[in-house]
py3Dmol code that shows the C-alpha trace and the ligand (Angstrom):
import py3Dmol

protein = """\
ATOM      1  CA  UNK A   1      -8.823 -13.202  17.114  1.00  0.00           C
ATOM      2  CA  UNK A   2      -7.171 -15.192  14.342  1.00  0.00           C
ATOM      3  CA  UNK A   3      -4.423 -13.558  12.369  1.00  0.00           C
ATOM      4  CA  UNK A   4      -5.341 -12.319   8.881  1.00  0.00           C
ATOM      5  CA  UNK A   5      -3.628 -13.465   5.721  1.00  0.00           C
ATOM      6  CA  UNK A   6      -2.227 -10.687   3.577  1.00  0.00           C
ATOM      7  CA  UNK A   7      -0.624 -10.643   0.140  1.00  0.00           C
ATOM      8  CA  UNK A   8       1.806  -7.842  -0.735  1.00  0.00           C
ATOM      9  CA  UNK A   9       2.244  -6.723  -4.361  1.00  0.00           C
ATOM     10  CA  UNK A  10       5.504  -5.022  -5.292  1.00  0.00           C
ATOM     11  CA  UNK A  11       7.504  -3.992  -8.348  1.00  0.00           C
ATOM     12  CA  UNK A  12      10.850  -2.876  -6.973  1.00  0.00           C
ATOM     13  CA  UNK A  13      12.829  -2.095  -3.857  1.00  0.00           C
ATOM     14  CA  UNK A  14      10.199  -3.196  -1.354  1.00  0.00           C
ATOM     15  CA  UNK A  15      11.190  -0.971   1.562  1.00  0.00           C
ATOM     16  CA  UNK A  16       7.531  -0.756   2.556  1.00  0.00           C
ATOM     17  CA  UNK A  17       7.327  -4.537   2.332  1.00  0.00           C
ATOM     18  CA  UNK A  18      10.312  -4.664   4.703  1.00  0.00           C
ATOM     19  CA  UNK A  19       8.521  -2.385   7.179  1.00  0.00           C
ATOM     20  CA  UNK A  20       5.433  -4.622   6.967  1.00  0.00           C
ATOM     21  CA  UNK A  21       7.614  -7.716   7.556  1.00  0.00           C
ATOM     22  CA  UNK A  22       9.434  -6.088  10.484  1.00  0.00           C
ATOM     23  CA  UNK A  23       6.289  -4.783  12.220  1.00  0.00           C
ATOM     24  CA  UNK A  24       5.789  -6.819  15.374  1.00  0.00           C
ATOM     25  CA  UNK A  25       2.232  -8.128  15.332  1.00  0.00           C
ATOM     26  CA  UNK A  26       0.189 -11.292  15.533  1.00  0.00           C
ATOM     27  CA  UNK A  27      -2.627  -9.665  13.597  1.00  0.00           C
ATOM     28  CA  UNK A  28      -1.370 -10.466  10.119  1.00  0.00           C
ATOM     29  CA  UNK A  29       0.715 -13.008   8.266  1.00  0.00           C
ATOM     30  CA  UNK A  30       2.182 -12.331   4.819  1.00  0.00           C
ATOM     31  CA  UNK A  31       1.284 -15.470   2.873  1.00  0.00           C
ATOM     32  CA  UNK A  32       2.833 -14.352  -0.417  1.00  0.00           C
ATOM     33  CA  UNK A  33       4.739 -11.495  -2.052  1.00  0.00           C
ATOM     34  CA  UNK A  34       3.832 -11.026  -5.705  1.00  0.00           C
ATOM     35  CA  UNK A  35       5.895  -9.009  -8.165  1.00  0.00           C
ATOM     36  CA  UNK A  36       5.468  -8.056 -11.804  1.00  0.00           C
ATOM     37  CA  UNK A  37       9.292  -7.810 -12.037  1.00  0.00           C
ATOM     38  CA  UNK A  38      11.374 -10.969 -11.625  1.00  0.00           C
ATOM     39  CA  UNK A  39      14.380  -8.909 -10.537  1.00  0.00           C
ATOM     40  CA  UNK A  40      12.566  -6.859  -7.891  1.00  0.00           C
ATOM     41  CA  UNK A  41      14.760  -6.489  -4.811  1.00  0.00           C
ATOM     42  CA  UNK A  42      11.637  -6.893  -2.684  1.00  0.00           C
ATOM     43  CA  UNK A  43      11.461 -10.554  -3.766  1.00  0.00           C
ATOM     44  CA  UNK A  44      14.836 -11.120  -2.094  1.00  0.00           C
ATOM     45  CA  UNK A  45      13.586  -9.391   1.036  1.00  0.00           C
ATOM     46  CA  UNK A  46      10.643 -11.823   1.076  1.00  0.00           C
ATOM     47  CA  UNK A  47      12.877 -14.852   0.542  1.00  0.00           C
ATOM     48  CA  UNK A  48      15.166 -13.792   3.427  1.00  0.00           C
ATOM     49  CA  UNK A  49      12.052 -13.653   5.613  1.00  0.00           C
ATOM     50  CA  UNK A  50      10.911 -17.108   4.395  1.00  0.00           C
ATOM     51  CA  UNK A  51       7.832 -15.693   2.716  1.00  0.00           C
ATOM     52  CA  UNK A  52       6.629 -17.443  -0.466  1.00  0.00           C
ATOM     53  CA  UNK A  53       6.988 -15.372  -3.625  1.00  0.00           C
ATOM     54  CA  UNK A  54       5.434 -15.324  -7.070  1.00  0.00           C
ATOM     55  CA  UNK A  55       6.613 -13.323 -10.072  1.00  0.00           C
ATOM     56  CA  UNK A  56       4.419 -12.691 -13.077  1.00  0.00           C
ATOM     57  CA  UNK A  57       6.782 -10.898 -15.383  1.00  0.00           C
ATOM     58  CA  UNK A  58       4.800  -8.134 -17.059  1.00  0.00           C
ATOM     59  CA  UNK A  59       7.118  -7.992 -20.069  1.00  0.00           C
ATOM     60  CA  UNK A  60       6.609 -11.688 -20.876  1.00  0.00           C
ATOM     61  CA  UNK A  61       2.852 -11.402 -21.253  1.00  0.00           C
ATOM     62  CA  UNK A  62       0.348  -9.232 -23.035  1.00  0.00           C
ATOM     63  CA  UNK A  63      -1.615  -6.901 -20.755  1.00  0.00           C
ATOM     64  CA  UNK A  64      -4.647  -9.179 -21.069  1.00  0.00           C
ATOM     65  CA  UNK A  65      -2.650 -12.307 -20.185  1.00  0.00           C
ATOM     66  CA  UNK A  66      -0.938 -10.550 -17.283  1.00  0.00           C
ATOM     67  CA  UNK A  67      -4.251  -9.344 -15.864  1.00  0.00           C
ATOM     68  CA  UNK A  68      -5.779 -12.827 -16.162  1.00  0.00           C
ATOM     69  CA  UNK A  69      -2.757 -14.493 -14.487  1.00  0.00           C
ATOM     70  CA  UNK A  70      -2.762 -11.959 -11.652  1.00  0.00           C
ATOM     71  CA  UNK A  71      -6.493 -12.382 -11.092  1.00  0.00           C
ATOM     72  CA  UNK A  72      -6.170 -16.176 -10.984  1.00  0.00           C
ATOM     73  CA  UNK A  73      -3.222 -15.996  -8.574  1.00  0.00           C
ATOM     74  CA  UNK A  74      -5.037 -13.639  -6.217  1.00  0.00           C
ATOM     75  CA  UNK A  75      -8.160 -15.822  -6.281  1.00  0.00           C
ATOM     76  CA  UNK A  76      -6.030 -18.893  -5.487  1.00  0.00           C
ATOM     77  CA  UNK A  77      -4.244 -17.093  -2.637  1.00  0.00           C
ATOM     78  CA  UNK A  78      -7.612 -16.067  -1.141  1.00  0.00           C
ATOM     79  CA  UNK A  79      -6.068 -13.481   1.186  1.00  0.00           C
ATOM     80  CA  UNK A  80      -8.028 -11.325   3.620  1.00  0.00           C
ATOM     81  CA  UNK A  81      -6.226  -8.207   2.414  1.00  0.00           C
ATOM     82  CA  UNK A  82      -4.229  -7.284  -0.702  1.00  0.00           C
ATOM     83  CA  UNK A  83      -1.561  -4.675  -0.003  1.00  0.00           C
ATOM     84  CA  UNK A  84      -0.059  -2.690  -2.880  1.00  0.00           C
ATOM     85  CA  UNK A  85       3.417  -1.525  -1.875  1.00  0.00           C
ATOM     86  CA  UNK A  86       5.099   0.118  -4.822  1.00  0.00           C
ATOM     87  CA  UNK A  87       3.238  -2.052  -7.341  1.00  0.00           C
ATOM     88  CA  UNK A  88       3.618  -0.106 -10.564  1.00  0.00           C
ATOM     89  CA  UNK A  89       0.880  -1.793 -12.594  1.00  0.00           C
ATOM     90  CA  UNK A  90      -2.601  -0.332 -12.576  1.00  0.00           C
ATOM     91  CA  UNK A  91      -4.957  -3.095 -11.464  1.00  0.00           C
ATOM     92  CA  UNK A  92      -7.575  -3.853 -14.050  1.00  0.00           C
ATOM     93  CA  UNK A  93     -11.268  -3.588 -13.316  1.00  0.00           C
ATOM     94  CA  UNK A  94     -11.786  -7.347 -12.921  1.00  0.00           C
ATOM     95  CA  UNK A  95      -9.253  -7.483 -10.091  1.00  0.00           C
ATOM     96  CA  UNK A  96     -10.669  -4.399  -8.384  1.00  0.00           C
ATOM     97  CA  UNK A  97     -14.215  -5.794  -8.679  1.00  0.00           C
ATOM     98  CA  UNK A  98     -13.233  -9.279  -7.485  1.00  0.00           C
ATOM     99  CA  UNK A  99     -11.632  -7.862  -4.313  1.00  0.00           C
ATOM    100  CA  UNK A 100     -13.774  -4.802  -3.729  1.00  0.00           C
ATOM    101  CA  UNK A 101     -12.910  -3.314  -0.338  1.00  0.00           C
ATOM    102  CA  UNK A 102      -9.984  -5.705   0.170  1.00  0.00           C
ATOM    103  CA  UNK A 103      -7.214  -3.828  -1.655  1.00  0.00           C
ATOM    104  CA  UNK A 104      -5.230  -0.959  -0.187  1.00  0.00           C
ATOM    105  CA  UNK A 105      -2.415   1.193  -1.554  1.00  0.00           C
ATOM    106  CA  UNK A 106       0.143   3.651  -0.254  1.00  0.00           C
ATOM    107  CA  UNK A 107       0.733   6.812  -2.246  1.00  0.00           C
ATOM    108  CA  UNK A 108       3.536   9.338  -1.689  1.00  0.00           C
ATOM    109  CA  UNK A 109       1.447  12.482  -1.270  1.00  0.00           C
ATOM    110  CA  UNK A 110      -1.248  13.936   0.926  1.00  0.00           C
ATOM    111  CA  UNK A 111      -4.134  12.861  -1.285  1.00  0.00           C
ATOM    112  CA  UNK A 112      -6.262  14.242  -2.856  1.00  0.00           C
ATOM    113  CA  UNK A 113      -3.216  16.359  -3.760  1.00  0.00           C
ATOM    114  CA  UNK A 114      -0.891  14.989  -6.410  1.00  0.00           C
ATOM    115  CA  UNK A 115      -2.313  11.765  -7.767  1.00  0.00           C
ATOM    116  CA  UNK A 116      -0.022   9.834 -10.122  1.00  0.00           C
ATOM    117  CA  UNK A 117       3.737  10.341 -10.447  1.00  0.00           C
ATOM    118  CA  UNK A 118       6.322  13.015  -9.468  1.00  0.00           C
ATOM    119  CA  UNK A 119       4.560  13.894  -6.242  1.00  0.00           C
ATOM    120  CA  UNK A 120       7.683  15.235  -4.510  1.00  0.00           C
ATOM    121  CA  UNK A 121       8.508  17.593  -7.373  1.00  0.00           C
ATOM    122  CA  UNK A 122       4.904  18.779  -7.491  1.00  0.00           C
ATOM    123  CA  UNK A 123       4.864  19.521  -3.743  1.00  0.00           C
ATOM    124  CA  UNK A 124       8.128  21.481  -4.032  1.00  0.00           C
ATOM    125  CA  UNK A 125       6.988  23.413  -7.098  1.00  0.00           C
ATOM    126  CA  UNK A 126       3.751  24.341  -5.355  1.00  0.00           C
ATOM    127  CA  UNK A 127       5.814  25.573  -2.368  1.00  0.00           C
ATOM    128  CA  UNK A 128       3.672  23.449  -0.072  1.00  0.00           C
ATOM    129  CA  UNK A 129       4.282  23.656   3.648  1.00  0.00           C
ATOM    130  CA  UNK A 130       3.484  19.965   4.178  1.00  0.00           C
ATOM    131  CA  UNK A 131       3.951  16.749   2.251  1.00  0.00           C
ATOM    132  CA  UNK A 132       3.485  13.126   3.213  1.00  0.00           C
ATOM    133  CA  UNK A 133       1.931   9.780   2.404  1.00  0.00           C
ATOM    134  CA  UNK A 134      -1.575   8.385   2.211  1.00  0.00           C
ATOM    135  CA  UNK A 135      -2.992   4.887   2.633  1.00  0.00           C
ATOM    136  CA  UNK A 136      -6.232   4.476   0.744  1.00  0.00           C
ATOM    137  CA  UNK A 137      -8.666   1.826  -0.494  1.00  0.00           C
ATOM    138  CA  UNK A 138      -8.204   0.920  -4.131  1.00  0.00           C
ATOM    139  CA  UNK A 139     -11.099   1.698  -6.442  1.00  0.00           C
ATOM    140  CA  UNK A 140     -11.368   1.879 -10.227  1.00  0.00           C
ATOM    141  CA  UNK A 141     -10.232   5.494 -10.193  1.00  0.00           C
ATOM    142  CA  UNK A 142      -6.465   5.914  -9.739  1.00  0.00           C
ATOM    143  CA  UNK A 143      -5.362   7.123  -6.258  1.00  0.00           C
ATOM    144  CA  UNK A 144      -8.917   8.188  -5.456  1.00  0.00           C
ATOM    145  CA  UNK A 145     -10.353   5.568  -3.075  1.00  0.00           C
ATOM    146  CA  UNK A 146     -11.429   6.381   0.489  1.00  0.00           C
ATOM    147  CA  UNK A 147      -8.545   7.486   2.684  1.00  0.00           C
ATOM    148  CA  UNK A 148      -7.642   5.332   5.687  1.00  0.00           C
ATOM    149  CA  UNK A 149      -4.632   7.214   7.002  1.00  0.00           C
ATOM    150  CA  UNK A 150      -2.101   9.939   6.331  1.00  0.00           C
ATOM    151  CA  UNK A 151       1.337  10.778   7.649  1.00  0.00           C
ATOM    152  CA  UNK A 152       2.287  14.424   7.323  1.00  0.00           C
ATOM    153  CA  UNK A 153       5.693  16.087   7.511  1.00  0.00           C
ATOM    154  CA  UNK A 154       7.017  19.626   7.181  1.00  0.00           C
ATOM    155  CA  UNK A 155       8.867  20.527   4.006  1.00  0.00           C
ATOM    156  CA  UNK A 156      12.046  22.376   4.939  1.00  0.00           C
ATOM    157  CA  UNK A 157      13.510  25.144   2.796  1.00  0.00           C
ATOM    158  CA  UNK A 158      16.538  22.948   2.033  1.00  0.00           C
ATOM    159  CA  UNK A 159      14.531  19.979   0.800  1.00  0.00           C
ATOM    160  CA  UNK A 160      15.136  18.636  -2.693  1.00  0.00           C
ATOM    161  CA  UNK A 161      13.163  15.939  -4.495  1.00  0.00           C
ATOM    162  CA  UNK A 162      15.699  13.413  -3.201  1.00  0.00           C
ATOM    163  CA  UNK A 163      15.563  14.431   0.459  1.00  0.00           C
ATOM    164  CA  UNK A 164      11.802  14.731   0.370  1.00  0.00           C
ATOM    165  CA  UNK A 165      11.431  11.284  -1.167  1.00  0.00           C
ATOM    166  CA  UNK A 166      13.592   9.843   1.604  1.00  0.00           C
ATOM    167  CA  UNK A 167      11.557  11.611   4.304  1.00  0.00           C
ATOM    168  CA  UNK A 168       8.277  10.399   2.797  1.00  0.00           C
ATOM    169  CA  UNK A 169       9.633   6.861   2.644  1.00  0.00           C
ATOM    170  CA  UNK A 170      10.431   6.999   6.370  1.00  0.00           C
ATOM    171  CA  UNK A 171       6.904   8.252   7.008  1.00  0.00           C
ATOM    172  CA  UNK A 172       5.422   5.448   4.906  1.00  0.00           C
ATOM    173  CA  UNK A 173       7.286   2.841   6.923  1.00  0.00           C
ATOM    174  CA  UNK A 174       5.540   4.072  10.074  1.00  0.00           C
ATOM    175  CA  UNK A 175       2.105   4.581   8.546  1.00  0.00           C
ATOM    176  CA  UNK A 176       1.592   1.496   6.388  1.00  0.00           C
ATOM    177  CA  UNK A 177       2.199  -1.322   8.924  1.00  0.00           C
ATOM    178  CA  UNK A 178       0.065   0.553  11.446  1.00  0.00           C
ATOM    179  CA  UNK A 179      -2.921   0.862   9.113  1.00  0.00           C
ATOM    180  CA  UNK A 180      -2.593  -2.772   7.989  1.00  0.00           C
ATOM    181  CA  UNK A 181      -2.513  -3.817  11.641  1.00  0.00           C
ATOM    182  CA  UNK A 182      -5.657  -1.766  12.396  1.00  0.00           C
ATOM    183  CA  UNK A 183      -7.471  -3.415   9.484  1.00  0.00           C
ATOM    184  CA  UNK A 184      -6.323  -6.894  10.487  1.00  0.00           C
ATOM    185  CA  UNK A 185      -7.308  -6.483  14.136  1.00  0.00           C
ATOM    186  CA  UNK A 186     -10.646  -5.110  12.909  1.00  0.00           C
ATOM    187  CA  UNK A 187     -10.264  -1.674  14.451  1.00  0.00           C
ATOM    188  CA  UNK A 188     -10.904  -0.370  10.952  1.00  0.00           C
ATOM    189  CA  UNK A 189     -13.233  -2.223   8.632  1.00  0.00           C
ATOM    190  CA  UNK A 190     -13.668  -1.462   4.969  1.00  0.00           C
ATOM    191  CA  UNK A 191     -17.292  -2.017   4.113  1.00  0.00           C
ATOM    192  CA  UNK A 192     -18.377  -1.337   0.528  1.00  0.00           C
ATOM    193  CA  UNK A 193     -15.035   0.376   0.137  1.00  0.00           C
ATOM    194  CA  UNK A 194     -15.877   2.983   2.751  1.00  0.00           C
ATOM    195  CA  UNK A 195     -13.565   2.845   5.748  1.00  0.00           C
ATOM    196  CA  UNK A 196     -15.618   2.409   8.888  1.00  0.00           C
ATOM    197  CA  UNK A 197     -14.529   2.334  12.483  1.00  0.00           C
ATOM    198  CA  UNK A 198     -16.068  -0.508  14.399  1.00  0.00           C
ATOM    199  CA  UNK A 199     -17.827   0.356  17.634  1.00  0.00           C
ATOM    200  CA  UNK A 200     -15.244  -0.976  20.081  1.00  0.00           C
ATOM    201  CA  UNK A 201     -12.643   1.523  18.876  1.00  0.00           C
ATOM    202  CA  UNK A 202     -14.627   4.757  19.002  1.00  0.00           C
ATOM    203  CA  UNK A 203     -11.396   6.437  20.053  1.00  0.00           C
ATOM    204  CA  UNK A 204      -9.978   6.034  16.543  1.00  0.00           C
ATOM    205  CA  UNK A 205     -10.503   8.905  14.153  1.00  0.00           C
ATOM    206  CA  UNK A 206     -10.581   7.894  10.497  1.00  0.00           C
ATOM    207  CA  UNK A 207      -8.530   8.853   8.573  1.00  0.00           C
ATOM    208  CA  UNK A 208      -5.746   8.113  11.054  1.00  0.00           C
ATOM    209  CA  UNK A 209      -3.413  11.125  11.064  1.00  0.00           C
ATOM    210  CA  UNK A 210       0.231  11.068  12.090  1.00  0.00           C
ATOM    211  CA  UNK A 211       2.328  14.232  12.217  1.00  0.00           C
ATOM    212  CA  UNK A 212       6.074  13.829  12.063  1.00  0.00           C
TER     213      UNK A 212
END
"""
ligand_1 = """\
14
GRF
C 6.522 4.277 -2.252
O 6.963 5.588 -2.237
C 5.027 4.224 -2.370
O 4.389 5.351 -1.860
C 4.800 4.169 -3.860
O 5.883 3.413 -4.347
C 6.994 3.522 -3.472
C 7.470 2.145 -3.164
O 8.678 2.115 -2.485
N 3.506 3.624 -4.160
P 9.250 0.757 -1.906
O 9.369 -0.214 -3.078
O 8.321 0.252 -0.866
O 10.610 1.089 -1.355
"""
view = py3Dmol.view(width=600, height=400)
view.addModel(protein, "pdb")
view.setStyle({"model": 0}, {"cartoon": {"style": "trace"}})
view.addModel(ligand_1, "xyz")
view.setStyle({"model": 1}, {"stick": {}})
view.zoomTo()
view.show()
């Protein structure tokens, strides 16, 4: 099986990008890291790993121009999979339509709980027993696409927003490369934006669930 080309979109630190770079696999190759922030630390991580980078600075362009530039870049890159890893811009409809079923995101909560921001605070305020991260397909509705995998952890009584964020990050670094690998080795296929398990891996349960 040939390795799949992936593009990773970031806005900041890029610790998930680092986990995706460090994951040992022949199933995917990162052909480009794209950022909407020229100063994103993740761009340095990519450069150290000899991965091409592109920055489309969101504050230099109008929303319409930014969306058009991003769409053109993604069309030119022609990747098999577009991986959002802390990309803070909401993709516009043209991008989502152009790559229907080919875009995935990681979100720091056990979706469908806590879409949007402040997920750690919300989980603490709700006195939840568990928290975690979700990898899902990207659709027009924010954080609502079909779920591919989740990593769940226990919230301890001493947890604060800071400690919980750190724990969820660690969980993400396990979950995200694994799910990307499953997609790229075709153990999971995303048809019409619905995750489907292909026949040869009937042992896989979708969503993939990891308990830490
Ligand atoms: C992660 O918590 C991810 O769930 C969210 O943005 C954060 C990105 O962190 N979408 P990093 O830049 O990968 O360190």
